[in-house]
Structures are given as C-alpha cells and as structure tokens.
VEXDREN-2710 file (C-alpha; in Angstrom, 1 decimal):
% VEXDREN-2710
k/r/px/py/pz
1/MET/124.8/87.6/148.1
2/ALA/124.5/91.2/146.7
3/VAL/126.7/90.3/143.7
4/GLU/124.5/87.3/142.9
5/LEU/121.4/89.4/143.1
6/ASN/122.8/92.1/140.8
7/THR/123.8/89.4/138.3
8/ASP/120.3/88.0/138.3
9/ILE/118.9/91.5/137.7
10/ASN/121.3/92.0/134.9
11/LYS/120.3/88.6/133.4
12/THR/116.6/89.4/133.7
13/PHE/117.1/92.8/132.0
14/ALA/119.3/91.2/129.2
15/ALA/116.5/88.7/128.5
16/ALA/113.9/91.5/128.5
17/LEU/116.0/93.5/126.1
18/GLU/116.3/90.6/123.7
19/ARG/112.5/89.9/123.8
20/SER/112.0/93.6/123.2
21/ARG/114.2/93.6/120.1
22/LYS/112.2/90.7/118.6
23/LEU/108.9/92.4/119.5
24/GLU/110.0/95.5/117.7
25/GLN/110.6/93.5/114.6
26/GLU/107.2/91.8/114.8
27/ILE/105.5/95.1/115.2
28/GLN/107.1/96.4/112.1
29/GLU/106.0/93.3/110.2
30/ASN/102.4/93.1/111.5
31/PRO/101.3/96.1/113.6
32/LYS/97.6/95.1/113.8
33/LYS/98.6/92.0/115.7
34/PHE/99.3/94.1/118.7
35/ARG/97.6/96.5/121.1
36/VAL/99.8/99.0/123.0
37/LEU/98.8/100.2/126.4
38/THR/100.7/103.3/127.6
39/GLY/99.9/106.5/129.6
40/ASP/100.7/108.9/132.4
41/ARG/99.5/110.0/135.8
42/PRO/97.9/113.5/135.7
43/THR/100.3/115.1/138.2
44/GLY/101.2/118.1/136.0
45/ARG/102.1/119.1/132.5
46/LEU/104.7/117.0/130.6
47/HIS/108.3/117.9/130.1
48/ILE/111.0/117.0/127.6
49/GLY/111.9/113.9/129.6
50/HIS/108.4/112.5/128.8
51/TYR/108.7/113.7/125.2
52/PHE/112.0/112.0/124.3
53/GLY/111.4/109.1/126.7
54/SER/107.9/108.1/125.6
55/LEU/105.8/110.5/123.6
56/LYS/107.8/110.3/120.4
57/ASN/107.6/106.6/120.6
58/ARG/103.9/106.6/121.1
59/VAL/103.5/108.8/118.0
60/ARG/105.7/106.4/116.0
61/LEU/103.8/103.3/117.1
62/SER/100.4/104.8/116.4
63/LYS/101.5/106.0/113.0
64/LEU/102.7/102.5/112.2
65/GLY/99.1/101.4/112.7
66/VAL/99.4/99.8/116.1
67/PRO/96.1/100.1/118.0
68/THR/97.0/102.3/120.9
69/MET/95.3/102.8/124.3
70/ILE/96.6/105.9/126.1
71/LEU/95.6/105.8/129.7
72/ILE/95.4/108.8/132.0
73/ALA/95.8/107.2/135.4
74/ASP/93.8/109.6/137.5
75/TYR/93.0/107.1/140.3
76/GLN/96.6/106.3/140.8
77/VAL/97.4/110.0/141.7
78/LEU/95.5/109.3/145.0
79/THR/98.1/106.6/146.0
80/ASP/100.9/109.0/146.8
81/HIS/99.6/112.6/146.4
82/ASP/97.4/114.3/149.0
83/ALA/96.4/117.1/146.6
84/PHE/93.7/116.1/144.1
85/SER/92.2/119.5/143.3
86/GLU/94.1/119.8/140.0
87/ILE/93.5/116.3/138.6
88/SER/90.8/117.4/136.2
89/GLN/92.8/120.3/134.8
90/ASN/96.0/118.2/134.6
91/THR/94.1/115.5/132.7
92/LYS/93.1/118.0/130.0
93/GLN/96.7/119.4/129.9
94/LEU/98.0/115.9/129.3
95/VAL/95.6/115.5/126.3
96/ILE/96.8/118.8/124.9
97/ASP/100.4/117.7/125.2
98/TYR/99.6/114.3/123.5
99/LEU/97.9/116.0/120.6
100/ALA/100.5/118.7/120.2
101/CYS/103.2/116.0/120.0
102/GLY/101.4/114.3/117.1
103/ILE/99.0/111.7/118.6
104/GLU/95.9/111.5/116.4
105/PRO/92.9/110.2/118.3
106/GLY/90.4/107.9/116.5
107/PRO/89.0/104.4/116.5
108/ASP/92.4/102.8/116.9
109/VAL/93.9/105.5/119.2
110/LEU/91.9/106.0/122.4
111/ILE/92.8/108.5/125.2
112/TYR/90.8/108.1/128.4
113/PRO/91.0/108.4/132.2
114/HIS/90.7/105.1/133.9
115/SER/88.2/106.5/136.5
116/TYR/85.7/106.5/133.6
117/ILE/86.2/102.8/132.9
118/PRO/84.4/101.1/135.8
119/GLU/84.4/97.7/134.1
120/ALA/88.2/97.8/134.0
121/ASN/88.4/98.7/137.7
122/GLN/86.0/95.9/138.5
123/LEU/88.8/93.4/137.6
124/MET/90.7/94.6/140.7
125/LEU/88.8/92.2/143.1
126/PRO/89.4/88.9/141.2
127/PHE/93.0/90.0/140.4
128/LEU/93.7/90.7/144.1
129/THR/92.8/87.1/144.9
130/LEU/95.5/85.9/142.5
131/VAL/98.4/87.5/144.3
132/SER/99.8/87.2/147.9
133/SER/100.8/90.0/150.2
134/ALA/104.4/88.8/149.7
135/ASP/104.0/89.2/145.9
136/LEU/103.1/92.9/146.5
137/GLU/105.7/93.7/149.2
138/ARG/108.6/92.4/147.2
139/ASN/108.0/94.7/144.2
140/PRO/111.2/96.9/144.0
141/THR/109.5/99.7/141.9
142/VAL/106.8/100.1/144.6
143/LYS/109.4/100.2/147.3
144/GLU/111.3/103.0/145.5
145/GLU/108.1/105.0/144.8
146/ILE/107.1/104.7/148.5
147/ALA/110.5/105.9/149.6
148/SER/110.5/108.7/147.2
149/GLY/107.0/109.8/148.1
150/LEU/107.8/109.9/151.8
151/GLU/111.0/111.7/151.2
152/ARG/109.4/114.4/149.0
153/GLY/106.4/114.8/151.4
154/ASN/103.8/113.7/148.8
155/MET/102.9/110.9/151.2
156/LYS/102.4/111.1/154.9
157/THR/101.6/107.4/155.3
158/VAL/101.7/104.4/152.9
159/ASN/98.1/103.6/152.0
160/ALA/96.9/100.2/150.7
161/GLY/96.4/101.7/147.3
162/MET/100.1/102.2/147.0
163/LEU/100.8/98.6/147.8
164/THR/98.2/97.3/145.3
165/TYR/99.3/99.8/142.6
166/PRO/100.8/97.0/140.4
167/VAL/97.6/95.1/140.5
168/HIS/95.7/98.2/139.3
169/GLN/98.2/98.6/136.5
170/ALA/97.5/95.0/135.6
171/CYS/93.8/95.9/135.3
172/ASP/94.7/98.8/133.0
173/ILE/96.8/96.6/130.8
174/LEU/94.6/93.5/130.7
175/PHE/91.1/94.9/130.4
176/CYS/91.9/95.9/126.8
177/LYS/94.1/92.8/126.3
178/GLY/97.1/95.0/125.8
179/ASN/100.0/92.8/124.7
180/VAL/102.7/95.6/124.3
181/VAL/103.6/98.0/127.0
182/PRO/106.4/100.5/126.3
183/VAL/108.4/100.9/129.5
184/GLY/111.8/101.8/130.9
185/LYS/113.9/99.3/132.9
186/ASP/112.5/100.5/136.2
187/GLN/108.9/99.5/135.2
188/LEU/109.8/95.8/134.3
189/PRO/108.6/94.5/137.8
190/HIS/105.1/95.9/137.0
191/ILE/105.0/94.1/133.7
192/GLU/106.1/90.9/135.4
193/MET/103.3/91.3/138.0
194/THR/100.8/91.7/135.1
195/ARG/102.1/88.6/133.4
196/LEU/101.8/86.7/136.7
197/ILE/98.2/87.7/137.2
198/ALA/97.3/86.9/133.6
199/ARG/98.9/83.5/133.8
200/ARG/97.3/82.6/137.2
201/PHE/93.9/83.7/136.0
202/ASN/94.1/81.6/132.8
203/GLU/95.4/78.6/134.7
204/LYS/92.8/78.8/137.4
205/PHE/89.7/79.7/135.5
206/CYS/90.3/78.6/131.9
207/LYS/91.5/75.0/132.3
208/GLY/91.2/73.1/129.0
209/LYS/90.1/76.3/127.3
210/GLU/91.8/79.3/125.6
211/GLY/92.9/81.8/128.3
212/VAL/91.1/85.1/128.6
213/PHE/94.3/87.2/128.9
214/PRO/97.4/87.5/126.7
215/LEU/100.8/87.8/128.5
216/PRO/101.9/91.3/127.8
217/GLU/105.5/92.1/126.7
218/ALA/107.6/95.0/127.6
219/LEU/108.8/97.2/124.7
220/LEU/111.9/98.8/126.2
221/SER/112.8/102.3/125.3
222/LYS/115.8/102.9/123.1
223/THR/116.2/106.3/124.5
224/PRO/118.7/106.6/127.4
225/ALA/117.3/107.7/130.7
226/ILE/116.6/111.5/130.6
227/MET/118.3/113.2/133.5
228/GLY/117.3/116.6/134.8
229/LEU/119.3/119.7/134.0
230/ASP/121.2/119.1/137.3
231/GLY/122.6/116.0/135.6
232/THR/122.3/113.9/138.7
233/GLN/118.5/113.0/139.1
234/LYS/115.7/111.9/136.9
235/MET/114.0/114.9/135.2
236/SER/111.0/116.0/137.3
237/LYS/108.9/119.1/137.6
238/SER/108.9/118.7/141.4
239/ARG/112.7/118.8/141.5
240/GLY/112.8/121.9/139.4
241/ASN/115.2/120.4/136.8
242/ALA/112.9/120.0/133.9
243/VAL/112.0/121.9/130.7
244/MET/108.2/121.8/130.2
245/LEU/106.7/121.3/126.8
246/SER/104.4/124.3/127.5
247/ALA/107.4/126.6/128.3
248/THR/108.0/129.6/126.0
249/GLU/111.4/129.9/124.2
250/ASP/112.5/132.5/126.7
251/GLU/111.5/130.3/129.7
252/THR/113.4/127.5/128.1
253/ALA/116.5/129.6/127.7
254/ALA/116.3/130.8/131.3
255/VAL/116.0/127.2/132.7
256/ILE/118.8/125.9/130.6
257/LYS/121.0/128.8/131.7
258/LYS/120.8/127.4/135.2
259/ALA/121.8/123.9/134.2
260/THR/124.7/122.3/135.9
261/THR/128.0/121.8/134.1
262/ASP/131.6/121.6/135.6
263/SER/134.7/123.7/135.9
264/ASP/136.5/122.2/132.8
265/ARG/136.0/124.7/129.9
266/HIS/136.8/122.2/127.2
267/ILE/133.7/120.2/126.4
268/THR/134.0/116.5/126.0
269/TYR/131.5/113.6/126.1
270/ASP/132.4/111.5/129.1
271/PRO/129.2/110.1/130.8
272/GLU/131.2/108.6/133.7
273/LYS/133.5/111.4/134.6
274/ARG/131.4/114.4/133.4
275/PRO/127.7/113.3/133.8
276/GLU/126.3/116.8/133.8
277/VAL/128.0/117.9/130.6
278/ALA/127.2/114.5/129.0
279/ASN/123.6/114.9/129.8
280/LEU/123.3/118.2/128.1
281/LEU/125.1/116.8/125.1
282/MET/122.7/113.9/125.0
283/LEU/119.7/116.3/125.0
284/ILE/121.2/118.2/122.0
285/SER/121.7/114.8/120.3
286/LEU/118.1/113.8/120.8
287/CYS/117.1/117.1/119.0
288/THR/119.5/117.0/116.1
289/GLY/120.4/113.4/115.6
290/GLU/124.1/114.2/115.8
291/GLU/126.3/112.0/118.0
292/PRO/127.1/113.5/121.4
293/ALA/130.8/113.2/121.0
294/ALA/130.7/115.0/117.6
295/ILE/128.7/117.9/119.3
296/ALA/131.3/118.1/122.1
297/GLU/134.1/118.2/119.5
298/ARG/132.4/121.0/117.7
299/ILE/131.8/123.1/120.9
300/GLY/135.4/122.4/122.1
301/ASP/136.7/125.3/124.1
302/GLY/133.4/127.2/123.8
303/GLY/132.7/126.0/127.4
304/GLY/129.5/125.7/129.3
305/GLY/128.1/128.9/127.9
306/MET/128.3/127.6/124.3
307/LEU/127.0/124.2/125.4
308/LYS/123.9/125.8/126.9
309/LYS/123.4/128.1/124.0
310/THR/123.6/125.1/121.6
311/LEU/121.1/123.2/123.7
312/THR/118.7/126.1/123.9
313/GLU/118.7/126.6/120.1
314/ALA/118.3/122.9/119.4
315/LEU/115.5/122.4/121.9
316/ASN/113.5/125.4/120.9
317/GLU/113.8/124.4/117.2
318/GLU/112.6/120.9/118.1
319/LEU/109.7/122.1/120.2
320/ARG/108.6/125.1/118.1
321/PRO/105.9/123.2/116.0
322/ILE/104.7/121.4/119.2
323/ARG/104.2/124.7/121.0
324/THR/102.4/126.2/118.0
325/ARG/99.9/123.3/118.0
326/ARG/99.7/123.5/121.8
327/ALA/98.7/127.1/121.7
328/LYS/95.8/126.4/119.3
329/LEU/94.6/123.4/121.3
330/GLU/94.5/125.5/124.5
331/LYS/91.9/127.7/122.9
332/ASN/89.6/124.7/122.1
333/PRO/88.6/123.1/125.5
334/ASP/85.4/121.6/124.0
335/TYR/87.5/119.5/121.6
336/ILE/89.8/118.3/124.3
337/ARG/86.8/117.2/126.4
338/GLN/85.3/115.5/123.3
339/VAL/88.6/113.5/122.8
340/LEU/88.3/112.2/126.4
341/LEU/84.6/111.4/126.1
342/ASP/85.2/109.5/122.8
343/GLY/88.2/107.7/124.2
344/SER/86.3/106.7/127.3
345/ARG/83.3/105.4/125.2
346/GLY/85.6/103.3/123.1
347/ALA/87.6/102.0/126.0
348/ARG/84.4/101.0/127.9
349/GLU/83.1/99.1/124.9
350/ILE/86.3/97.0/125.1
351/ALA/86.1/96.7/128.9
352/VAL/82.5/95.5/128.9
353/LYS/83.4/92.6/126.5
354/THR/86.4/91.6/128.6
355/LEU/84.4/91.7/131.8
356/ASP/81.8/89.4/130.2
357/GLU/84.5/87.0/129.3
358/VAL/85.8/87.1/132.9
359/ARG/82.4/86.4/134.4
360/ARG/81.9/83.5/132.1
361/ALA/85.4/82.1/133.0
362/MET/84.6/82.4/136.7
363/ASN/81.1/80.9/136.3
364/MET/79.4/84.2/137.5
365/GLU/76.9/84.7/134.7
366/ILE/73.3/85.1/135.6
END
C-alpha cells in the first residue's frame, strides 16, 4: 500500500512539474495575463534559504512585469506561535528584506499584511462551508506543521486556526484572483485545497455564469531545497543553521565556520553519500553560477576549511549590495510604513471588488 501511495505522490508531483514548465513559458510570453500571490509569515528576519528559494524569483517575476501581491501573513503566526509581541517589528523587517533584495513596490507590486485586508478575511466563512472536516484533516502539509510545532514547543495545543490554515491561504490567494503561486513541493497540497475551494464555489454559486474565481496554478521553484548549514535539516533560524540576510560579513564567516562537513579531506560532490559537503557546494553554486562538481574539483584536497572559506567569500560577495541597501532602509522607518500602507490600500481596493462579486453570486446583495 505504501508503495502505491508513493507512486501516486510522484505522479502528482510529475504532473505539477509539467504544468509549471508550461506556466513559466506562458508567463514569459504574456506576463500581464497573470497575478502572482506570494509571501511569508512574520516570524523573524529572512535568511539565505528564503533568498535563493523564493526572493530572487519574486524579483525576477516582478521585473518581467507580472502583477505581484506580496502577503505578510501576520494572522497565521497565531496558529502555531504563542509569542506575538514581535509581529509588528518582524513585519517591517520583512519589508526591508524584500526591498533590499530588489522588490520595487508600486501599483503592480503590493506588499501588505493580511490583517489589514478585512474583506479578504471575510471570505473565510463562505469558504469554510465548501470543505469538510475530512478535507482539512487529510492535508499532509498541515500534519507536518502540527508535528513540527509541537516538537519545537511553538505549540502547546493544536488550535482550530491551524486546522483551517489552508482555507485562510485560499482566502489570501483568491481575494486578489491570484492565478500563479510560486511554491515548493511541500506546499502543493495547499494549492490543491485552494483550487478545490475555487471550483466548488464556482460550481455552487455561479451555475450558467462565469465563475468568480480562477483556478490558481503552482509555479514550482527551480532551486533545490536549501538545507541548513548542518546539511540534514531545512534551513531555519530556530534551528540555528541559517545565515541571515541581515548578518554582517564577520557574522556570516563565523556561522559558516561551524558548518558540518565530514572526515574526508578530498572534496567531491556526492549528494547521496556526502550530503553536508554537497549542500555547501550547492550554496556556492547558487552564488557563482558554477556547477557544484566543478567547484568541488577546484577545491580538491583543500578540505573542509577551503570549502568553508570559498562559501564565505561567495556568499558575502552575493549579499554585499543587499546588505548595503538594507542598512539604508533601516534608517528610514517612515518609508517602510508607507510601503505597507500603500500596499494595504491597493490590496483592499481589489478585495472590495471581489467581495462584491461574491455577495452577488451568493444572492446576498442589499
């Protein structure tokens, strides 16, 4: 049974990957046809895993001319974190990270916290009527997040907000009629839930008429999963295995110095047998564009010390202009607040129109 399940998962991912390839081509040909929805939870400053895994791609898409909604999911922090005292500060730090990495806010690029978009959150009630408790309980990503939250101590109990997390994500995506959502493999179940809700809403309330909501597509990341400097777990500030975008060059060097390698002095690129070494080589590759195997060959018998030195130099070179911009932005809090206010205003205008359409579809106009 397990083999059959894994085969189905692989088939589903293969199909999503093929759709993603076609979607990328369509975006290149007609960027204005799409609207991207992406974002982060304000649980802390961003690290290089976020940068290589998503931020660079957001910058690329926005510069292609794709209308882009960048959500700061502040409400969702409450689902698995008891501490909320730093949400406001973390929100502003996220904006600084976004801008420093090259995001340019404007009419087609909106950055906003979803707690400031009440019309979007108002979709939660009708959307909840379109899914069953079984739909929510079988979501594998939520199961993993619950297990992780309990293990790390972020959660003492599983609240209802955690279980309905995918429905809230559907509100975030559908209020703006986002039809492209850049995600990794582990987020595909959330996209499927959003598609399910959009389809059920259109079928139930829009019979014989054009549906209110598009079915969003996942744009899968081309960047491999960014592991932490321990080489065994996903990069995370809470695990202490991350390099923060806000770190100084000396702090970066100190963190990388503690990175895990192995006892073989000769450096080779072998992700299966030498995952820790391969991960550091991949990080260098993401900075320089050189193939990991070629980097390994160049380092050769230089050992772990040379590997870490090479990564430190490559990463500091890559992040230097970002850190320069970041330092300037830190000194201008009024501008950061204005970016959020402007983004919230623009997002609300979209949300009001969508909510009006939803009311009409459900025969709730007065």
